[in-house]
GUDREN-246858 format. One record per residue: residue number from 1; x, y, z of N, C-alpha, C in turn; residue in one letter. Coordinates in pm, whole numbers. Atoms other than C-alpha are relative to their C-alpha. Example, Ala and Ser with C-alpha at 12.3 -4.5 7.8 and 13.67 -1.06 7.14 Angstrom:
BEGIN
@k = 1&n_xx = 89&n_yy = -119&n_zz = 0&ca_xx = 1230&ca_yy = -450&ca_zz = 780&c_xx = 90&c_yy = 120&c_zz = 0&r = A
@k = 2&n_xx = -82&n_yy = -119&n_zz = -6&ca_xx = 1367&ca_yy = -106&ca_zz = 714&c_xx = -77&c_yy = 109&c_zz = 73&r = S
***
This chain:
BEGIN
@k = 1&n_xx = -136&n_yy = 63&n_zz = -93&ca_xx = 7607&ca_yy = 2970&ca_zz = -358&c_xx = 123&c_yy = 77&c_zz = -73&r = M
@k = 2&n_xx = -138&n_yy = -61&n_zz = 37&ca_xx = 7905&ca_yy = 3177&ca_zz = -372&c_xx = 124&c_yy = -73&c_zz = 32&r = W
@k = 3&n_xx = -102&n_yy = 61&n_zz = -32&ca_xx = 8250&ca_yy = 3053&ca_zz = -395&c_xx = 75&c_yy = 70&c_zz = 109&r = P
@k = 4&n_xx = -87&n_yy = -55&n_zz = -125&ca_xx = 8463&ca_yy = 3075&ca_zz = -88&c_xx = 116&c_yy = 90&c_zz = -42&r = S
@k = 5&n_xx = -125&n_yy = -105&n_zz = 19&ca_xx = 8775&ca_yy = 3245&ca_zz = -264&c_xx = -40&c_yy = 128&c_zz = -43&r = A
@k = 6&n_xx = 64&n_yy = -117&n_zz = 46&ca_xx = 8561&ca_yy = 3541&ca_zz = -362&c_xx = 6&c_yy = 75&c_zz = 129&r = L
@k = 7&n_xx = 23&n_yy = -101&n_zz = -103&ca_xx = 8620&ca_yy = 3831&ca_zz = -114&c_xx = -142&c_yy = 66&c_zz = -8&r = C
@k = 8&n_xx = 110&n_yy = -54&n_zz = -15&ca_xx = 8323&ca_yy = 3994&ca_zz = 35&c_xx = -41&c_yy = 99&c_zz = -103&r = R
@k = 9&n_xx = 67&n_yy = -98&n_zz = 101&ca_xx = 8307&ca_yy = 4289&ca_zz = -200&c_xx = -18&c_yy = -59&c_zz = -157&r = Q
@k = 10&n_xx = 29&n_yy = 73&n_zz = 113&ca_xx = 8342&ca_yy = 4062&ca_zz = -494&c_xx = -143&c_yy = -66&c_zz = 29&r = C
@k = 11&n_xx = 138&n_yy = 37&n_zz = 2&ca_xx = 8036&ca_yy = 3885&ca_zz = -373&c_xx = -76&c_yy = 60&c_zz = -15&r = R
@k = 12&n_xx = 107&n_yy = -95&n_zz = 12&ca_xx = 7843&ca_yy = 4174&ca_zz = -321&c_xx = -20&c_yy = 68&c_zz = -128&r = D
@k = 13&n_xx = 11&n_yy = -61&n_zz = 128&ca_xx = 7913&ca_yy = 4316&ca_zz = -661&c_xx = -76&c_yy = -131&c_zz = -91&r = R
@k = 14&n_xx = 65&n_yy = 97&n_zz = 89&ca_xx = 7805&ca_yy = 3963&ca_zz = -814&c_xx = -128&c_yy = 26&c_zz = 36&r = E
@k = 15&n_xx = 146&n_yy = -6&n_zz = -50&ca_xx = 7491&ca_yy = 3993&ca_zz = -581&c_xx = -78&c_yy = 97&c_zz = -75&r = H
@k = 16&n_xx = 32&n_yy = -108&n_zz = 79&ca_xx = 7420&ca_yy = 4323&ca_zz = -756&c_xx = -59&c_yy = -12&c_zz = -114&r = D
@k = 17&n_xx = 31&n_yy = 8&n_zz = 131&ca_xx = 7412&ca_yy = 4178&ca_zz = -1077&c_xx = -133&c_yy = -111&c_zz = -20&r = R
@k = 18&n_xx = 137&n_yy = 73&n_zz = -14&ca_xx = 7105&ca_yy = 3950&ca_zz = -971&c_xx = -92&c_yy = 44&c_zz = -75&r = M
@k = 19&n_xx = 107&n_yy = -55&n_zz = 68&ca_xx = 6819&ca_yy = 4002&ca_zz = -1216&c_xx = -120&c_yy = -40&c_zz = 106&r = K
@k = 20&n_xx = 106&n_yy = 8&n_zz = -71&ca_xx = 6506&ca_yy = 4035&ca_zz = -993&c_xx = -122&c_yy = -31&c_zz = -112&r = K
@k = 21&n_xx = 94&n_yy = 52&n_zz = 66&ca_xx = 6214&ca_yy = 3858&ca_zz = -1157&c_xx = -143&c_yy = -22&c_zz = 40&r = V
@k = 22&n_xx = 126&n_yy = 10&n_zz = -48&ca_xx = 5855&ca_yy = 3902&ca_zz = -1106&c_xx = -92&c_yy = -58&c_zz = -113&r = L
@k = 23&n_xx = 96&n_yy = 70&n_zz = 99&ca_xx = 5597&ca_yy = 3662&ca_zz = -1265&c_xx = -139&c_yy = 29&c_zz = 73&r = L
@k = 24&n_xx = 135&n_yy = -35&n_zz = -54&ca_xx = 5220&ca_yy = 3790&ca_zz = -1210&c_xx = -59&c_yy = -108&c_zz = -90&r = I
@k = 25&n_xx = 61&n_yy = 101&n_zz = 43&ca_xx = 4991&ca_yy = 3465&ca_zz = -1255&c_xx = -146&c_yy = 41&c_zz = 46&r = L
@k = 26&n_xx = 120&n_yy = -30&n_zz = -3&ca_xx = 4605&ca_yy = 3539&ca_zz = -1331&c_xx = -76&c_yy = -116&c_zz = -27&r = N
@k = 27&n_xx = 83&n_yy = 97&n_zz = 35&ca_xx = 4476&ca_yy = 3238&ca_zz = -1471&c_xx = -33&c_yy = -126&c_zz = 108&r = Q
@k = 28&n_xx = 19&n_yy = 97&n_zz = -109&ca_xx = 4327&ca_yy = 2936&ca_zz = -1278&c_xx = 87&c_yy = -115&c_zz = -5&r = P
@k = 29&n_xx = -91&n_yy = 100&n_zz = -24&ca_xx = 4506&ca_yy = 2631&ca_zz = -1152&c_xx = 13&c_yy = -105&c_zz = -113&r = A
@k = 30&n_xx = 8&n_yy = 104&n_zz = 94&ca_xx = 4389&ca_yy = 2392&ca_zz = -1395&c_xx = -94&c_yy = 46&c_zz = -125&r = Y
@k = 31&n_xx = 93&n_yy = -12&n_zz = 108&ca_xx = 4256&ca_yy = 2409&ca_zz = -1756&c_xx = 64&c_yy = 129&c_zz = -79&r = G
@k = 32&n_xx = -88&n_yy = -82&n_zz = 48&ca_xx = 4508&ca_yy = 2688&ca_zz = -1847&c_xx = 135&c_yy = -34&c_zz = -10&r = A
@k = 33&n_xx = -134&n_yy = 62&n_zz = -7&ca_xx = 4833&ca_yy = 2565&ca_zz = -1985&c_xx = 94&c_yy = 170&c_zz = 30&r = D
@k = 34&n_xx = -114&n_yy = -113&n_zz = -36&ca_xx = 4992&ca_yy = 2937&ca_zz = -1913&c_xx = 9&c_yy = 4&c_zz = 157&r = E
@k = 35&n_xx = -37&n_yy = 12&n_zz = -123&ca_xx = 4963&ca_yy = 2870&ca_zz = -1557&c_xx = 105&c_yy = -81&c_zz = 33&r = T
@k = 36&n_xx = -74&n_yy = 128&n_zz = -18&ca_xx = 5135&ca_yy = 2526&ca_zz = -1550&c_xx = 150&c_yy = 68&c_zz = -76&r = F
@k = 37&n_xx = -111&n_yy = -65&n_zz = 44&ca_xx = 5410&ca_yy = 2700&ca_zz = -1772&c_xx = 70&c_yy = 96&c_zz = 62&r = N
@k = 38&n_xx = -39&n_yy = -94&n_zz = -36&ca_xx = 5452&ca_yy = 3007&ca_zz = -1606&c_xx = 96&c_yy = -37&c_zz = 147&r = A
@k = 39&n_xx = -50&n_yy = 82&n_zz = -95&ca_xx = 5538&ca_yy = 2782&ca_zz = -1292&c_xx = 136&c_yy = -87&c_zz = -34&r = I
@k = 40&n_xx = -106&n_yy = 89&n_zz = 53&ca_xx = 5751&ca_yy = 2551&ca_zz = -1501&c_xx = 129&c_yy = 102&c_zz = -28&r = R
@k = 41&n_xx = -86&n_yy = -86&n_zz = 18&ca_xx = 5938&ca_yy = 2869&ca_zz = -1589&c_xx = 64&c_yy = 66&c_zz = 88&r = L
@k = 42&n_xx = -32&n_yy = -60&n_zz = -104&ca_xx = 5955&ca_yy = 3039&ca_zz = -1281&c_xx = 106&c_yy = -122&c_zz = 101&r = A
@k = 43&n_xx = -119&n_yy = 96&n_zz = -90&ca_xx = 6144&ca_yy = 2710&ca_zz = -1126&c_xx = 110&c_yy = -33&c_zz = -84&r = T
@k = 44&n_xx = -110&n_yy = 8&n_zz = 79&ca_xx = 6375&ca_yy = 2690&ca_zz = -1415&c_xx = 104&c_yy = 129&c_zz = 22&r = A
@k = 45&n_xx = -76&n_yy = -131&n_zz = -22&ca_xx = 6475&ca_yy = 3072&ca_zz = -1334&c_xx = 75&c_yy = -24&c_zz = 122&r = L
@k = 46&n_xx = -61&n_yy = 12&n_zz = -144&ca_xx = 6537&ca_yy = 2986&ca_zz = -965&c_xx = 124&c_yy = -92&c_zz = -9&r = T
@k = 47&n_xx = -107&n_yy = 76&n_zz = 14&ca_xx = 6789&ca_yy = 2739&ca_zz = -1082&c_xx = 124&c_yy = 46&c_zz = -45&r = R
@k = 48&n_xx = -94&n_yy = -85&n_zz = 45&ca_xx = 7004&ca_yy = 2996&ca_zz = -1232&c_xx = 69&c_yy = 83&c_zz = 110&r = R
@k = 49&n_xx = -50&n_yy = -72&n_zz = -106&ca_xx = 7249&ca_yy = 3180&ca_zz = -1018&c_xx = -7&c_yy = 114&c_zz = -13&r = D
@k = 50&n_xx = 2&n_yy = -134&n_zz = 35&ca_xx = 7182&ca_yy = 3512&ca_zz = -1183&c_xx = -134&c_yy = 44&c_zz = 19&r = D
@k = 51&n_xx = 148&n_yy = -10&n_zz = -17&ca_xx = 6815&ca_yy = 3537&ca_zz = -1083&c_xx = -74&c_yy = 4&c_zz = 127&r = T
@k = 52&n_xx = 72&n_yy = 17&n_zz = -131&ca_xx = 6587&ca_yy = 3615&ca_zz = -786&c_xx = -145&c_yy = 16&c_zz = -49&r = D
@k = 53&n_xx = 143&n_yy = 9&n_zz = 65&ca_xx = 6226&ca_yy = 3514&ca_zz = -862&c_xx = -102&c_yy = -6&c_zz = 106&r = V
@k = 54&n_xx = 117&n_yy = -37&n_zz = -73&ca_xx = 5895&ca_yy = 3633&ca_zz = -704&c_xx = -107&c_yy = -67&c_zz = -81&r = T
@k = 55&n_xx = 108&n_yy = 51&n_zz = 91&ca_xx = 5567&ca_yy = 3460&ca_zz = -812&c_xx = -137&c_yy = 52&c_zz = 54&r = V
@k = 56&n_xx = 113&n_yy = -69&n_zz = -54&ca_xx = 5248&ca_yy = 3674&ca_zz = -722&c_xx = -104&c_yy = -67&c_zz = -69&r = F
@k = 57&n_xx = 117&n_yy = 58&n_zz = 33&ca_xx = 4920&ca_yy = 3494&ca_zz = -761&c_xx = -142&c_yy = 86&c_zz = 17&r = M
@k = 58&n_xx = 126&n_yy = -91&n_zz = -18&ca_xx = 4599&ca_yy = 3714&ca_zz = -829&c_xx = -108&c_yy = -97&c_zz = -80&r = M
@k = 59&n_xx = 120&n_yy = 84&n_zz = 57&ca_xx = 4253&ca_yy = 3611&ca_zz = -945&c_xx = -7&c_yy = -154&c_zz = 19&r = G
@k = 60&n_xx = 38&n_yy = 131&n_zz = 1&ca_xx = 4182&ca_yy = 3267&ca_zz = -1021&c_xx = 138&c_yy = -82&c_zz = 35&r = D
@k = 61&n_xx = -114&n_yy = 75&n_zz = -3&ca_xx = 4547&ca_yy = 3179&ca_zz = -1001&c_xx = 45&c_yy = -21&c_zz = 142&r = A
@k = 62&n_xx = -59&n_yy = 22&n_zz = -140&ca_xx = 4555&ca_yy = 3196&ca_zz = -616&c_xx = -37&c_yy = -167&c_zz = 17&r = V
@k = 63&n_xx = 32&n_yy = 121&n_zz = -28&ca_xx = 4390&ca_yy = 2849&ca_zz = -643&c_xx = 131&c_yy = -108&c_zz = -35&r = T
@k = 64&n_xx = -114&n_yy = 84&n_zz = 16&ca_xx = 4731&ca_yy = 2712&ca_zz = -734&c_xx = 79&c_yy = -31&c_zz = 98&r = C
@k = 65&n_xx = -89&n_yy = 21&n_zz = -148&ca_xx = 4854&ca_yy = 2751&ca_zz = -383&c_xx = -89&c_yy = -112&c_zz = 102&r = A
@k = 66&n_xx = 83&n_yy = 72&n_zz = -94&ca_xx = 4563&ca_yy = 2513&ca_zz = -237&c_xx = 74&c_yy = -111&c_zz = 25&r = I
@k = 67&n_xx = -105&n_yy = 101&n_zz = -46&ca_xx = 4735&ca_yy = 2270&ca_zz = -36&c_xx = -96&c_yy = -159&c_zz = -26&r = A
@k = 68&n_xx = 73&n_yy = 148&n_zz = 14&ca_xx = 4656&ca_yy = 1860&ca_zz = -92&c_xx = -65&c_yy = 17&c_zz = -130&r = G
@k = 69&n_xx = 81&n_yy = 12&n_zz = 136&ca_xx = 4536&ca_yy = 1904&ca_zz = -447&c_xx = 32&c_yy = -148&c_zz = -49&r = Q
@k = 70&n_xx = -28&n_yy = 152&n_zz = 64&ca_xx = 4453&ca_yy = 1560&ca_zz = -593&c_xx = -13&c_yy = 4&c_zz = -155&r = K
@k = 71&n_xx = -2&n_yy = -2&n_zz = 171&ca_xx = 4524&ca_yy = 1535&ca_zz = -976&c_xx = -9&c_yy = -148&c_zz = -33&r = T
@k = 72&n_xx = -17&n_yy = 146&n_zz = 66&ca_xx = 4499&ca_yy = 1203&ca_zz = -1192&c_xx = 134&c_yy = -55&c_zz = -13&r = P
@k = 73&n_xx = -122&n_yy = 79&n_zz = 11&ca_xx = 4793&ca_yy = 970&ca_zz = -1198&c_xx = 49&c_yy = 66&c_zz = -123&r = E
@k = 74&n_xx = -106&n_yy = -67&n_zz = 122&ca_xx = 5064&ca_yy = 1126&ca_zz = -1445&c_xx = -50&c_yy = 153&c_zz = 1&r = G
@k = 75&n_xx = 57&n_yy = -150&n_zz = 31&ca_xx = 4903&ca_yy = 1483&ca_zz = -1429&c_xx = 64&c_yy = 92&c_zz = 122&r = Y
@k = 76&n_xx = -63&n_yy = -78&n_zz = -94&ca_xx = 5092&ca_yy = 1769&ca_zz = -1257&c_xx = -63&c_yy = 40&c_zz = 130&r = Y
@k = 77&n_xx = 70&n_yy = -60&n_zz = -131&ca_xx = 5000&ca_yy = 1907&ca_zz = -910&c_xx = 51&c_yy = 105&c_zz = 19&r = S
@k = 78&n_xx = -49&n_yy = -126&n_zz = -15&ca_xx = 5061&ca_yy = 2274&ca_zz = -889&c_xx = 54&c_yy = 26&c_zz = 144&r = L
@k = 79&n_xx = -40&n_yy = -26&n_zz = -142&ca_xx = 5082&ca_yy = 2293&ca_zz = -523&c_xx = 173&c_yy = -73&c_zz = 30&r = D
@k = 80&n_xx = -126&n_yy = 62&n_zz = -40&ca_xx = 5381&ca_yy = 2044&ca_zz = -528&c_xx = 93&c_yy = 71&c_zz = -106&r = R
@k = 81&n_xx = -88&n_yy = -68&n_zz = 74&ca_xx = 5525&ca_yy = 2223&ca_zz = -834&c_xx = 68&c_yy = 169&c_zz = 86&r = M
@k = 82&n_xx = -54&n_yy = -127&n_zz = -100&ca_xx = 5532&ca_yy = 2562&ca_zz = -599&c_xx = 92&c_yy = -30&c_zz = 111&r = L
@k = 83&n_xx = -93&n_yy = 28&n_zz = -145&ca_xx = 5696&ca_yy = 2373&ca_zz = -300&c_xx = 124&c_yy = -3&c_zz = -73&r = R
@k = 84&n_xx = -112&n_yy = 13&n_zz = 29&ca_xx = 5958&ca_yy = 2272&ca_zz = -541&c_xx = 75&c_yy = 142&c_zz = -45&r = T
@k = 85&n_xx = -30&n_yy = -138&n_zz = 48&ca_xx = 5991&ca_yy = 2661&ca_zz = -682&c_xx = 70&c_yy = 49&c_zz = 103&r = F
@k = 86&n_xx = -38&n_yy = -54&n_zz = -125&ca_xx = 6024&ca_yy = 2742&ca_zz = -304&c_xx = 104&c_yy = -58&c_zz = 58&r = D
@k = 87&n_xx = -151&n_yy = 68&n_zz = -52&ca_xx = 6296&ca_yy = 2509&ca_zz = -233&c_xx = 106&c_yy = 34&c_zz = -79&r = R
@k = 88&n_xx = -115&n_yy = -68&n_zz = 85&ca_xx = 6498&ca_yy = 2631&ca_zz = -527&c_xx = 14&c_yy = 161&c_zz = 53&r = H
@k = 89&n_xx = -24&n_yy = -148&n_zz = -57&ca_xx = 6487&ca_yy = 2989&ca_zz = -358&c_xx = -108&c_yy = 98&c_zz = -54&r = G
@k = 90&n_xx = 121&n_yy = -74&n_zz = 47&ca_xx = 6160&ca_yy = 3113&ca_zz = -536&c_xx = -73&c_yy = 63&c_zz = 123&r = G
@k = 91&n_xx = 88&n_yy = -52&n_zz = -91&ca_xx = 5936&ca_yy = 3356&ca_zz = -339&c_xx = -128&c_yy = -2&c_zz = -64&r = H
@k = 92&n_xx = 158&n_yy = 4&n_zz = 49&ca_xx = 5545&ca_yy = 3319&ca_zz = -353&c_xx = -65&c_yy = 99&c_zz = 65&r = I
@k = 93&n_xx = 92&n_yy = -81&n_zz = -83&ca_xx = 5262&ca_yy = 3552&ca_zz = -254&c_xx = -128&c_yy = -17&c_zz = -73&r = A
@k = 94&n_xx = 144&n_yy = -10&n_zz = 28&ca_xx = 4893&ca_yy = 3549&ca_zz = -280&c_xx = -55&c_yy = 122&c_zz = 10&r = C
@k = 95&n_xx = 66&n_yy = -151&n_zz = -25&ca_xx = 4677&ca_yy = 3870&ca_zz = -333&c_xx = -137&c_yy = -52&c_zz = 101&r = C
@k = 96&n_xx = 116&n_yy = 22&n_zz = -93&ca_xx = 4458&ca_yy = 3877&ca_zz = -22&c_xx = -127&c_yy = 29&c_zz = -38&r = G
@k = 97&n_xx = 135&n_yy = -51&n_zz = 44&ca_xx = 4150&ca_yy = 4048&ca_zz = -192&c_xx = -28&c_yy = -119&c_zz = -78&r = T
@k = 98&n_xx = 25&n_yy = 86&n_zz = 76&ca_xx = 4161&ca_yy = 3745&ca_zz = -433&c_xx = -24&c_yy = -123&c_zz = 73&r = C
@k = 99&n_xx = 31&n_yy = 102&n_zz = -104&ca_xx = 4164&ca_yy = 3489&ca_zz = -160&c_xx = -118&c_yy = 9&c_zz = 64&r = L
@k = 100&n_xx = 124&n_yy = -32&n_zz = -60&ca_xx = 3890&ca_yy = 3649&ca_zz = 11&c_xx = -117&c_yy = -37&c_zz = -102&r = D
@k = 101&n_xx = 109&n_yy = 25&n_zz = 97&ca_xx = 3670&ca_yy = 3650&ca_zz = -296&c_xx = -17&c_yy = -146&c_zz = -30&r = A
@k = 102&n_xx = 18&n_yy = 114&n_zz = 40&ca_xx = 3711&ca_yy = 3312&ca_zz = -313&c_xx = -12&c_yy = -119&c_zz = 131&r = R
@k = 103&n_xx = 33&n_yy = 76&n_zz = -119&ca_xx = 3667&ca_yy = 3201&ca_zz = 36&c_xx = 121&c_yy = -90&c_zz = 87&r = G
@k = 104&n_xx = -147&n_yy = 45&n_zz = -52&ca_xx = 4036&ca_yy = 3107&ca_zz = 99&c_xx = 57&c_yy = 41&c_zz = 105&r = L
@k = 105&n_xx = -64&n_yy = -70&n_zz = -114&ca_xx = 4225&ca_yy = 3136&ca_zz = 425&c_xx = 145&c_yy = -97&c_zz = -2&r = T
@k = 106&n_xx = -138&n_yy = 65&n_zz = 22&ca_xx = 4583&ca_yy = 3051&ca_zz = 500&c_xx = 5&c_yy = -146&c_zz = 31&r = K
@k = 107&n_xx = -17&n_yy = 133&n_zz = -26&ca_xx = 4482&ca_yy = 2713&ca_zz = 630&c_xx = -47&c_yy = -90&c_zz = -102&r = E
@k = 108&n_xx = 28&n_yy = 70&n_zz = 100&ca_xx = 4358&ca_yy = 2628&ca_zz = 289&c_xx = 139&c_yy = -10&c_zz = -105&r = H
@k = 109&n_xx = -104&n_yy = -17&n_zz = 101&ca_xx = 4718&ca_yy = 2716&ca_zz = 142&c_xx = 107&c_yy = -75&c_zz = 37&r = L
@k = 110&n_xx = -135&n_yy = 48&n_zz = -37&ca_xx = 5042&ca_yy = 2578&ca_zz = 115&c_xx = 93&c_yy = 122&c_zz = 109&r = I
@k = 111&n_xx = -60&n_yy = -114&n_zz = -89&ca_xx = 5282&ca_yy = 2736&ca_zz = 400&c_xx = 70&c_yy = 67&c_zz = -76&r = V
@k = 112&n_xx = -93&n_yy = -76&n_zz = 78&ca_xx = 5517&ca_yy = 2855&ca_zz = 110&c_xx = -93&c_yy = 136&c_zz = -45&r = E
@k = 113&n_xx = 84&n_yy = -103&n_zz = 62&ca_xx = 5242&ca_yy = 3098&ca_zz = -14&c_xx = -69&c_yy = 87&c_zz = 76&r = A
@k = 114&n_xx = 82&n_yy = -103&n_zz = -72&ca_xx = 5139&ca_yy = 3371&ca_zz = 218&c_xx = -68&c_yy = 105&c_zz = -60&r = P
@k = 115&n_xx = 76&n_yy = -96&n_zz = 43&ca_xx = 4891&ca_yy = 3619&ca_zz = 179&c_xx = 51&c_yy = 134&c_zz = -19&r = R
@k = 116&n_xx = -80&n_yy = -136&n_zz = 38&ca_xx = 4998&ca_yy = 3964&ca_zz = 34&c_xx = -114&c_yy = 92&c_zz = -46&r = S
@k = 117&n_xx = 81&n_yy = -94&n_zz = 32&ca_xx = 4852&ca_yy = 4264&ca_zz = -106&c_xx = 41&c_yy = 95&c_zz = -96&r = N
@k = 118&n_xx = -66&n_yy = -90&n_zz = 105&ca_xx = 4888&ca_yy = 4551&ca_zz = -376&c_xx = 111&c_yy = 48&c_zz = 27&r = M
@k = 119&n_xx = -112&n_yy = -51&n_zz = -30&ca_xx = 5106&ca_yy = 4744&ca_zz = -205&c_xx = 139&c_yy = -78&c_zz = 12&r = E
@k = 120&n_xx = -109&n_yy = 73&n_zz = 37&ca_xx = 5363&ca_yy = 4459&ca_zz = -178&c_xx = 30&c_yy = -41&c_zz = -142&r = E
@k = 121&n_xx = -10&n_yy = 22&n_zz = 133&ca_xx = 5298&ca_yy = 4375&ca_zz = -552&c_xx = 51&c_yy = 117&c_zz = -53&r = L
@k = 122&n_xx = -43&n_yy = -116&n_zz = 51&ca_xx = 5353&ca_yy = 4757&ca_zz = -624&c_xx = 156&c_yy = -1&c_zz = 4&r = A
@k = 123&n_xx = -173&n_yy = -4&n_zz = -14&ca_xx = 5695&ca_yy = 4748&ca_zz = -465&c_xx = 80&c_yy = -112&c_zz = -31&r = A
@k = 124&n_xx = -78&n_yy = 101&n_zz = 61&ca_xx = 5805&ca_yy = 4430&ca_zz = -619&c_xx = 14&c_yy = 30&c_zz = -154&r = W
@k = 125&n_xx = 6&n_yy = -35&n_zz = 150&ca_xx = 5699&ca_yy = 4569&ca_zz = -964&c_xx = 114&c_yy = 101&c_zz = -30&r = T
@k = 126&n_xx = -101&n_yy = -93&n_zz = 49&ca_xx = 5925&ca_yy = 4870&ca_zz = -938&c_xx = 111&c_yy = -35&c_zz = 31&r = V
@k = 127&n_xx = -134&n_yy = 44&n_zz = -30&ca_xx = 6207&ca_yy = 4677&ca_zz = -766&c_xx = 40&c_yy = -109&c_zz = -140&r = E
@k = 128&n_xx = -27&n_yy = 99&n_zz = 93&ca_xx = 6186&ca_yy = 4413&ca_zz = -1068&c_xx = 81&c_yy = 61&c_zz = -125&r = A
@k = 129&n_xx = -37&n_yy = -59&n_zz = 126&ca_xx = 6410&ca_yy = 4429&ca_zz = -1343&c_xx = -88&c_yy = -69&c_zz = -116&r = D
@k = 130&n_xx = 98&n_yy = 75&n_zz = 76&ca_xx = 6159&ca_yy = 4177&ca_zz = -1530&c_xx = -131&c_yy = -10&c_zz = 66&r = K
@k = 131&n_xx = 160&n_yy = 38&n_zz = -28&ca_xx = 5776&ca_yy = 4152&ca_zz = -1505&c_xx = -67&c_yy = -73&c_zz = -107&r = V
@k = 132&n_xx = 84&n_yy = 112&n_zz = 101&ca_xx = 5607&ca_yy = 3859&ca_zz = -1683&c_xx = -143&c_yy = -30&c_zz = 72&r = L
@k = 133&n_xx = 134&n_yy = 31&n_zz = -59&ca_xx = 5233&ca_yy = 3823&ca_zz = -1660&c_xx = -38&c_yy = -111&c_zz = -89&r = T
@k = 134&n_xx = 64&n_yy = 110&n_zz = 57&ca_xx = 5044&ca_yy = 3525&ca_zz = -1719&c_xx = -155&c_yy = -31&c_zz = 24&r = F
***
């Protein structure tokens, strides 16, 4: 959110300083703390004014985006965490080949997590200031 007192050129210069952060997740939705912690970090980064964050899920990580996950009382739910990440301005994408290999279609996923591909991941990787893998 830009202060209204800044002129357009100043706002554009501020936007140019935003760091593009790409997180690539490979681990399954549950049973791997790396996945939970990666989404926690991604969400924390979206709360900053100086970052633009994308999470790309591939391999077993695409199961994080399955809608309607039922977890025990008091246990985290990754689909809800991803929705929070999205609400704070984060971007989510799932590897289409990985979805196909697991028999998952867009009807299985939260709407915030569209199907993507290696070409998009390659472009995001080149554009990113930081790439983190989990």
